[in-house]
A tleap script that builds the chain and sets N, CA, C and O, in Angstrom:
source leaprc.protein.ff14SB
mol = sequence {
  NMET LEU CYS ARG PRO LEU PRO PRO LEU ILE
  THR CYS ASN CYS GLN ILE VAL ARG SER HIE
  ILE VAL ALA SER GLY ALA MET THR SER LEU
  PRO CLEU
}
set mol.1.N position { -6.178 4.405 -6.612 }
set mol.1.CA position { -5.610 5.079 -5.431 }
set mol.1.C position { -4.929 6.323 -5.859 }
set mol.1.O position { -4.033 6.273 -6.702 }
set mol.2.N position { -5.315 7.451 -5.312 }
set mol.2.CA position { -4.678 8.689 -5.752 }
set mol.2.C position { -3.561 9.117 -4.811 }
set mol.2.O position { -3.793 9.483 -3.659 }
set mol.3.N position { -2.383 9.063 -5.321 }
set mol.3.CA position { -1.137 9.374 -4.527 }
set mol.3.C position { -0.593 10.584 -5.053 }
set mol.3.O position { 0.309 10.510 -5.888 }
set mol.4.N position { -1.050 11.743 -4.651 }
set mol.4.CA position { -0.529 13.040 -5.136 }
set mol.4.C position { 0.332 13.566 -4.064 }
set mol.4.O position { -0.044 13.537 -2.893 }
set mol.5.N position { 1.556 14.080 -4.441 }
set mol.5.CA position { 2.455 14.654 -3.489 }
set mol.5.C position { 2.075 15.937 -2.856 }
set mol.5.O position { 2.723 16.966 -3.044 }
set mol.6.N position { 0.941 15.871 -2.046 }
set mol.6.CA position { 0.546 17.101 -1.364 }
set mol.6.C position { 1.304 17.266 -0.030 }
set mol.6.O position { 2.336 17.937 -0.018 }
set mol.7.N position { 0.851 16.701 1.060 }
set mol.7.CA position { 1.758 16.662 2.269 }
set mol.7.C position { 2.508 15.390 2.243 }
set mol.7.O position { 2.036 14.407 1.674 }
set mol.8.N position { 3.722 15.365 2.870 }
set mol.8.CA position { 4.530 14.124 2.840 }
set mol.8.C position { 3.851 13.030 3.679 }
set mol.8.O position { 4.078 11.852 3.403 }
set mol.9.N position { 3.077 13.340 4.633 }
set mol.9.CA position { 2.390 12.361 5.453 }
set mol.9.C position { 1.467 11.505 4.591 }
set mol.9.O position { 1.448 10.277 4.682 }
set mol.10.N position { 0.694 12.211 3.743 }
set mol.10.CA position { -0.276 11.553 2.866 }
set mol.10.C position { 0.444 10.550 1.915 }
set mol.10.O position { 0.015 9.409 1.743 }
set mol.11.N position { 1.546 11.028 1.316 }
set mol.11.CA position { 2.276 10.183 0.302 }
set mol.11.C position { 2.833 8.989 1.082 }
set mol.11.O position { 2.756 7.853 0.614 }
set mol.12.N position { 3.400 9.246 2.286 }
set mol.12.CA position { 3.998 8.102 3.045 }
set mol.12.C position { 2.945 7.125 3.394 }
set mol.12.O position { 3.162 5.920 3.274 }
set mol.13.N position { 1.781 7.598 3.834 }
set mol.13.CA position { 0.624 6.756 4.252 }
set mol.13.C position { 0.205 5.971 2.992 }
set mol.13.O position { -0.009 4.761 3.060 }
set mol.14.N position { 0.094 6.624 1.908 }
set mol.14.CA position { -0.349 5.976 0.671 }
set mol.14.C position { 0.528 4.770 0.296 }
set mol.14.O position { 0.041 3.695 -0.055 }
set mol.15.N position { 1.885 5.013 0.392 }
set mol.15.CA position { 2.870 4.039 0.071 }
set mol.15.C position { 2.769 2.848 1.046 }
set mol.15.O position { 2.965 1.699 0.652 }
set mol.16.N position { 2.474 3.128 2.266 }
set mol.16.CA position { 2.338 2.102 3.340 }
set mol.16.C position { 1.113 1.239 3.039 }
set mol.16.O position { 1.119 0.010 3.098 }
set mol.17.N position { 0.063 1.993 2.711 }
set mol.17.CA position { -1.211 1.220 2.479 }
set mol.17.C position { -1.085 0.428 1.162 }
set mol.17.O position { -1.608 -0.683 1.075 }
set mol.18.N position { -0.411 0.965 0.148 }
set mol.18.CA position { -0.264 0.189 -1.099 }
set mol.18.C position { 0.595 -1.055 -0.859 }
set mol.18.O position { 0.246 -2.152 -1.296 }
set mol.19.N position { 1.729 -0.875 -0.157 }
set mol.19.CA position { 2.533 -2.034 0.074 }
set mol.19.C position { 1.874 -3.023 0.973 }
set mol.19.O position { 2.124 -4.224 0.877 }
set mol.20.N position { 1.010 -2.525 1.874 }
set mol.20.CA position { 0.251 -3.504 2.702 }
set mol.20.C position { -0.751 -4.298 1.852 }
set mol.20.O position { -0.914 -5.500 2.058 }
set mol.21.N position { -1.388 -3.671 0.948 }
set mol.21.CA position { -2.299 -4.332 0.048 }
set mol.21.C position { -1.599 -5.326 -0.824 }
set mol.21.O position { -2.146 -6.396 -1.090 }
set mol.22.N position { -0.397 -5.014 -1.287 }
set mol.22.CA position { 0.382 -5.908 -2.128 }
set mol.22.C position { 0.854 -7.041 -1.243 }
set mol.22.O position { 0.860 -8.178 -1.716 }
set mol.23.N position { 1.223 -6.844 -0.085 }
set mol.23.CA position { 1.712 -7.864 0.857 }
set mol.23.C position { 0.581 -8.798 1.208 }
set mol.23.O position { 0.759 -10.015 1.260 }
set mol.24.N position { -0.592 -8.222 1.452 }
set mol.24.CA position { -1.724 -9.126 1.904 }
set mol.24.C position { -2.181 -9.927 0.631 }
set mol.24.O position { -2.579 -11.088 0.735 }
set mol.25.N position { -2.112 -9.285 -0.549 }
set mol.25.CA position { -2.553 -9.964 -1.720 }
set mol.25.C position { -1.604 -11.079 -2.074 }
set mol.25.O position { -2.011 -12.109 -2.612 }
set mol.26.N position { -0.296 -10.867 -1.762 }
set mol.26.CA position { 0.663 -12.004 -2.027 }
set mol.26.C position { 0.479 -13.112 -1.002 }
set mol.26.O position { 0.682 -14.285 -1.315 }
set mol.27.N position { 0.099 -12.756 0.213 }
set mol.27.CA position { -0.120 -13.762 1.216 }
set mol.27.C position { -1.340 -14.540 0.956 }
set mol.27.O position { -1.396 -15.731 1.260 }
set mol.28.N position { -2.361 -13.888 0.384 }
set mol.28.CA position { -3.625 -14.687 0.080 }
set mol.28.C position { -3.442 -15.582 -1.059 }
set mol.28.O position { -4.043 -16.656 -1.094 }
set mol.29.N position { -2.601 -15.191 -2.056 }
set mol.29.CA position { -2.348 -16.006 -3.168 }
set mol.29.C position { -1.467 -17.239 -2.870 }
set mol.29.O position { -1.487 -18.235 -3.593 }
set mol.30.N position { -0.704 -17.126 -1.789 }
set mol.30.CA position { 0.073 -18.259 -1.381 }
set mol.30.C position { -0.747 -19.340 -0.803 }
set mol.30.O position { -1.687 -19.094 -0.048 }
set mol.31.N position { -0.404 -20.535 -1.147 }
set mol.31.CA position { -1.194 -21.758 -0.483 }
set mol.31.C position { -0.856 -21.877 0.942 }
set mol.31.O position { 0.330 -21.970 1.256 }
set mol.32.N position { -1.799 -21.883 1.858 }
set mol.32.CA position { -1.481 -21.997 3.240 }
set mol.32.C position { -1.716 -23.341 3.731 }
set mol.32.O position { -1.492 -23.615 4.910 }
savepdb mol mol.pdb
quit
């Protein structure tokens, strides 16, 4: 994932997407 500080919106969106991927990955690894 390329997170270059070009416009602040892109960086913010990249952080949101990355945290969402981490959160969903943690939820999938948890036994439901």
